[in-house]
Backbone as JSON Lines, residues from 0, in Angstrom:
{"i":0,"aa":"M","n":[-59.82,-36.08,25.85],"ca":[-59.95,-36.85,27.11],"c":[-60.76,-36.38,28.58]}
{"i":1,"aa":"S","n":[-62.11,-37.2,29.04],"ca":[-62.24,-36.34,29.69],"c":[-62.6,-35.74,31.32]}
{"i":2,"aa":"D","n":[-62.98,-34.26,31.98],"ca":[-62.58,-33.89,32.95],"c":[-62.86,-35.18,34.27]}
{"i":3,"aa":"D","n":[-63.26,-35.84,33.71],"ca":[-64.38,-37.45,34.66],"c":[-62.73,-38.0,35.17]}
{"i":4,"aa":"E","n":[-62.27,-38.54,33.6],"ca":[-60.75,-39.75,33.32],"c":[-59.57,-38.59,34.12]}
{"i":5,"aa":"I","n":[-59.63,-37.28,33.99],"ca":[-58.18,-36.14,33.8],"c":[-58.23,-37.43,35.34]}
{"i":6,"aa":"Q","n":[-59.94,-36.28,36.44],"ca":[-59.52,-36.48,37.78],"c":[-59.47,-38.26,38.21]}
{"i":7,"aa":"E","n":[-59.43,-39.23,37.36],"ca":[-59.29,-39.84,38.23],"c":[-58.11,-40.3,37.72]}
{"i":8,"aa":"L","n":[-57.0,-40.0,36.89],"ca":[-55.32,-40.27,37.01],"c":[-54.81,-38.98,38.17]}
{"i":9,"aa":"E","n":[-55.29,-38.17,38.2],"ca":[-54.8,-37.47,39.16],"c":[-54.79,-37.5,40.67]}
{"i":10,"aa":"S","n":[-55.97,-38.54,41.05],"ca":[-56.51,-38.98,42.29],"c":[-55.11,-40.66,42.48]}
{"i":11,"aa":"Q","n":[-54.96,-40.68,41.72],"ca":[-54.04,-42.24,41.49],"c":[-52.42,-41.3,41.68]}
{"i":12,"aa":"F","n":[-52.32,-40.22,41.59],"ca":[-50.62,-40.13,41.7],"c":[-50.13,-40.1,42.97]}
{"i":13,"aa":"P","n":[-50.68,-39.65,43.94],"ca":[-49.61,-39.82,44.96],"c":[-49.92,-40.94,45.3]}
{"i":14,"aa":"A","n":[-50.68,-42.07,45.04],"ca":[-49.81,-43.56,45.72],"c":[-49.24,-44.2,44.35]}
{"i":15,"aa":"V","n":[-49.08,-43.93,43.29],"ca":[-48.02,-44.28,42.23],"c":[-46.87,-43.58,42.46]}
{"i":16,"aa":"S","n":[-46.35,-42.12,42.51],"ca":[-45.67,-42.03,42.81],"c":[-44.74,-42.05,43.78]}
{"i":17,"aa":"G","n":[-45.94,-42.31,45.48],"ca":[-45.24,-42.74,46.19],"c":[-44.29,-44.05,46.48]}
{"i":18,"aa":"V","n":[-45.02,-44.94,45.05],"ca":[-43.78,-46.32,44.4],"c":[-43.02,-46.11,44.49]}
{"i":19,"aa":"A","n":[-43.24,-45.29,42.98],"ca":[-41.72,-44.38,41.83],"c":[-40.94,-44.18,43.13]}
{"i":20,"aa":"F","n":[-41.03,-43.54,44.11],"ca":[-40.11,-43.21,44.79],"c":[-39.63,-43.92,45.77]}
{"i":21,"aa":"A","n":[-40.22,-44.74,46.0],"ca":[-39.49,-45.62,47.54],"c":[-38.69,-46.26,46.69]}
{"i":22,"aa":"E","n":[-39.24,-47.21,44.96],"ca":[-37.83,-48.06,43.9],"c":[-37.39,-46.89,43.47]}
{"i":23,"aa":"A","n":[-36.93,-45.96,43.75],"ca":[-35.88,-45.37,43.17],"c":[-34.7,-45.06,44.53]}
{"i":24,"aa":"R","n":[-34.86,-44.64,45.53],"ca":[-33.81,-44.69,46.78],"c":[-33.24,-46.25,46.83]}
{"i":25,"aa":"K","n":[-34.39,-47.32,46.78],"ca":[-34.34,-48.53,46.79],"c":[-33.3,-48.71,45.67]}
{"i":26,"aa":"R","n":[-32.87,-48.39,44.92],"ca":[-32.12,-48.99,43.55],"c":[-30.5,-48.04,44.02]}
{"i":27,"aa":"V","n":[-30.62,-46.4,44.52],"ca":[-29.96,-45.87,44.96],"c":[-29.11,-46.08,46.05]}
{"i":28,"aa":"L","n":[-29.53,-46.59,47.34],"ca":[-28.89,-47.39,48.25],"c":[-28.13,-49.05,47.27]}
{"i":29,"aa":"A","n":[-28.72,-49.92,47.15],"ca":[-27.95,-51.3,46.26],"c":[-26.54,-50.61,45.67]}
{"i":30,"aa":"S","n":[-26.69,-49.21,44.66],"ca":[-25.54,-49.43,44.21],"c":[-24.65,-48.61,44.31]}
{"i":31,"aa":"G","n":[-25.08,-48.55,46.32],"ca":[-23.61,-48.28,47.34],"c":[-24.0,-46.29,46.93]}
{"i":32,"aa":"Q","n":[-24.03,-46.03,46.78],"ca":[-24.26,-44.3,46.79],"c":[-25.47,-43.94,48.29]}
{"i":33,"aa":"S","n":[-25.68,-42.76,48.57],"ca":[-26.47,-42.39,49.45],"c":[-27.41,-41.44,49.87]}
{"i":34,"aa":"V","n":[-27.84,-41.2,50.16],"ca":[-29.51,-41.0,49.59],"c":[-30.22,-39.85,50.86]}
{"i":35,"aa":"M","n":[-30.6,-38.51,51.09],"ca":[-31.14,-37.61,51.61],"c":[-32.68,-37.87,52.39]}
{"i":36,"aa":"Q","n":[-33.05,-37.44,53.57],"ca":[-34.15,-37.59,53.89],"c":[-34.55,-37.5,54.88]}
{"i":37,"aa":"S","n":[-35.83,-36.88,55.08],"ca":[-36.0,-35.78,55.9],"c":[-36.9,-36.5,57.03]}
{"i":38,"aa":"Q","n":[-36.78,-36.27,58.52],"ca":[-37.72,-36.92,59.7],"c":[-37.69,-35.78,60.44]}
{"i":39,"aa":"D","n":[-39.31,-35.92,61.02],"ca":[-38.7,-34.94,61.48],"c":[-38.19,-33.79,62.02]}
{"i":40,"aa":"G","n":[-37.95,-33.1,61.5],"ca":[-37.62,-31.19,60.87],"c":[-35.45,-31.01,61.21]}
{"i":41,"aa":"V","n":[-35.51,-32.74,60.9],"ca":[-33.63,-33.24,60.94],"c":[-33.6,-33.44,59.73]}
{"i":42,"aa":"L","n":[-32.47,-33.28,58.59],"ca":[-31.78,-33.77,57.26],"c":[-30.97,-34.42,57.65]}
{"i":43,"aa":"Y","n":[-31.08,-35.91,57.23],"ca":[-30.39,-37.07,57.59],"c":[-29.29,-36.99,56.31]}
{"i":44,"aa":"E","n":[-28.58,-37.46,56.08],"ca":[-27.69,-38.62,54.63],"c":[-27.9,-39.95,55.12]}
{"i":45,"aa":"V","n":[-28.33,-40.44,55.02],"ca":[-28.92,-42.58,54.64],"c":[-27.97,-43.04,54.04]}
{"i":46,"aa":"F","n":[-26.99,-43.97,54.86],"ca":[-26.21,-44.83,53.57],"c":[-26.94,-46.17,53.63]}
{"i":47,"aa":"P","n":[-26.18,-46.65,52.69],"ca":[-26.67,-48.34,52.09],"c":[-26.54,-49.65,53.57]}
{"i":48,"aa":"D","n":[-25.47,-49.04,54.54],"ca":[-25.82,-50.43,55.89],"c":[-25.95,-49.14,56.68]}
{"i":49,"aa":"G","n":[-27.55,-48.36,56.25],"ca":[-28.46,-47.27,57.19],"c":[-27.85,-46.67,58.3]}
{"i":50,"aa":"R","n":[-25.89,-46.76,58.67],"ca":[-26.36,-45.58,59.14],"c":[-27.01,-44.21,58.82]}
{"i":51,"aa":"Q","n":[-26.95,-42.83,59.4],"ca":[-27.74,-41.88,59.32],"c":[-26.72,-41.38,59.41]}
{"i":52,"aa":"I","n":[-26.27,-39.71,59.14],"ca":[-26.32,-38.72,59.49],"c":[-26.47,-37.26,59.97]}
{"i":53,"aa":"V","n":[-27.12,-36.6,60.64],"ca":[-27.51,-35.78,60.81],"c":[-27.07,-34.37,59.65]}
{"i":54,"aa":"V","n":[-27.45,-33.94,58.35],"ca":[-26.95,-32.63,57.5],"c":[-27.8,-31.83,58.59]}
{"i":55,"aa":"K","n":[-28.68,-31.43,59.14],"ca":[-29.03,-30.44,60.21],"c":[-30.69,-30.03,59.9]}
{"i":56,"aa":"N","n":[-31.47,-28.91,61.07],"ca":[-32.32,-29.27,61.19],"c":[-33.01,-28.43,59.87]}
{"i":57,"aa":"I","n":[-33.99,-28.93,59.41],"ca":[-35.39,-27.82,58.74],"c":[-36.35,-27.49,59.69]}
{"i":58,"aa":"E","n":[-36.96,-26.85,58.74],"ca":[-38.51,-26.59,59.2],"c":[-39.34,-27.73,58.94]}
{"i":59,"aa":"P","n":[-40.72,-28.36,59.99],"ca":[-41.02,-29.22,59.88],"c":[-42.15,-29.0,58.94]}
{"i":60,"aa":"P","n":[-42.34,-29.92,57.94],"ca":[-43.43,-30.68,57.47],"c":[-44.6,-29.32,58.06]}
{"i":61,"aa":"I","n":[-45.69,-28.7,56.42],"ca":[-46.57,-28.65,56.7],"c":[-47.53,-29.1,56.8]}
{"i":62,"aa":"V","n":[-48.71,-29.6,57.36],"ca":[-49.92,-30.31,56.49],"c":[-50.72,-29.09,55.51]}
{"i":63,"aa":"V","n":[-51.31,-29.44,54.7],"ca":[-51.73,-28.25,54.0],"c":[-53.32,-28.9,53.12]}
{"i":64,"aa":"E","n":[-54.54,-28.26,53.37],"ca":[-55.7,-29.08,53.22],"c":[-55.78,-29.11,51.58]}
{"i":65,"aa":"P","n":[-56.25,-29.62,51.19],"ca":[-56.24,-29.5,49.34],"c":[-57.98,-29.02,48.44]}
{"i":66,"aa":"G","n":[-56.56,-28.11,47.35],"ca":[-57.5,-27.05,47.4],"c":[-57.1,-25.86,48.12]}
{"i":67,"aa":"T","n":[-56.28,-25.23,48.91],"ca":[-54.88,-24.76,49.56],"c":[-54.4,-23.2,48.61]}
{"i":68,"aa":"V","n":[-54.63,-22.82,48.65],"ca":[-54.24,-21.82,47.94],"c":[-52.85,-20.69,47.81]}
{"i":69,"aa":"F","n":[-51.63,-21.1,47.81],"ca":[-50.34,-19.81,47.95],"c":[-50.48,-19.01,47.24]}
{"i":70,"aa":"H","n":[-49.85,-17.3,47.89],"ca":[-49.23,-16.64,46.64],"c":[-47.8,-16.91,47.76]}
{"i":71,"aa":"L","n":[-47.45,-16.91,45.82],"ca":[-45.69,-16.44,47.0],"c":[-45.13,-14.8,46.4]}
{"i":72,"aa":"R","n":[-44.7,-14.65,47.29],"ca":[-44.11,-12.93,47.22],"c":[-43.13,-13.05,46.68]}
């Protein structure tokens, strides 16, 4: 596989993974189970009937520029 082919596959990953996660969420809710969802620094448990229960406050997401390197301690 060439570098260009690998790059093309990598560029498709965000869209494909987003569709996969949305479908998985839909299947879980359809089976009667709840899912966890974060929004605006809050973690919620979401139920099939649409109810949301606050689980806890969390750190809001950070925007990361492509190519950013993180060093873990």
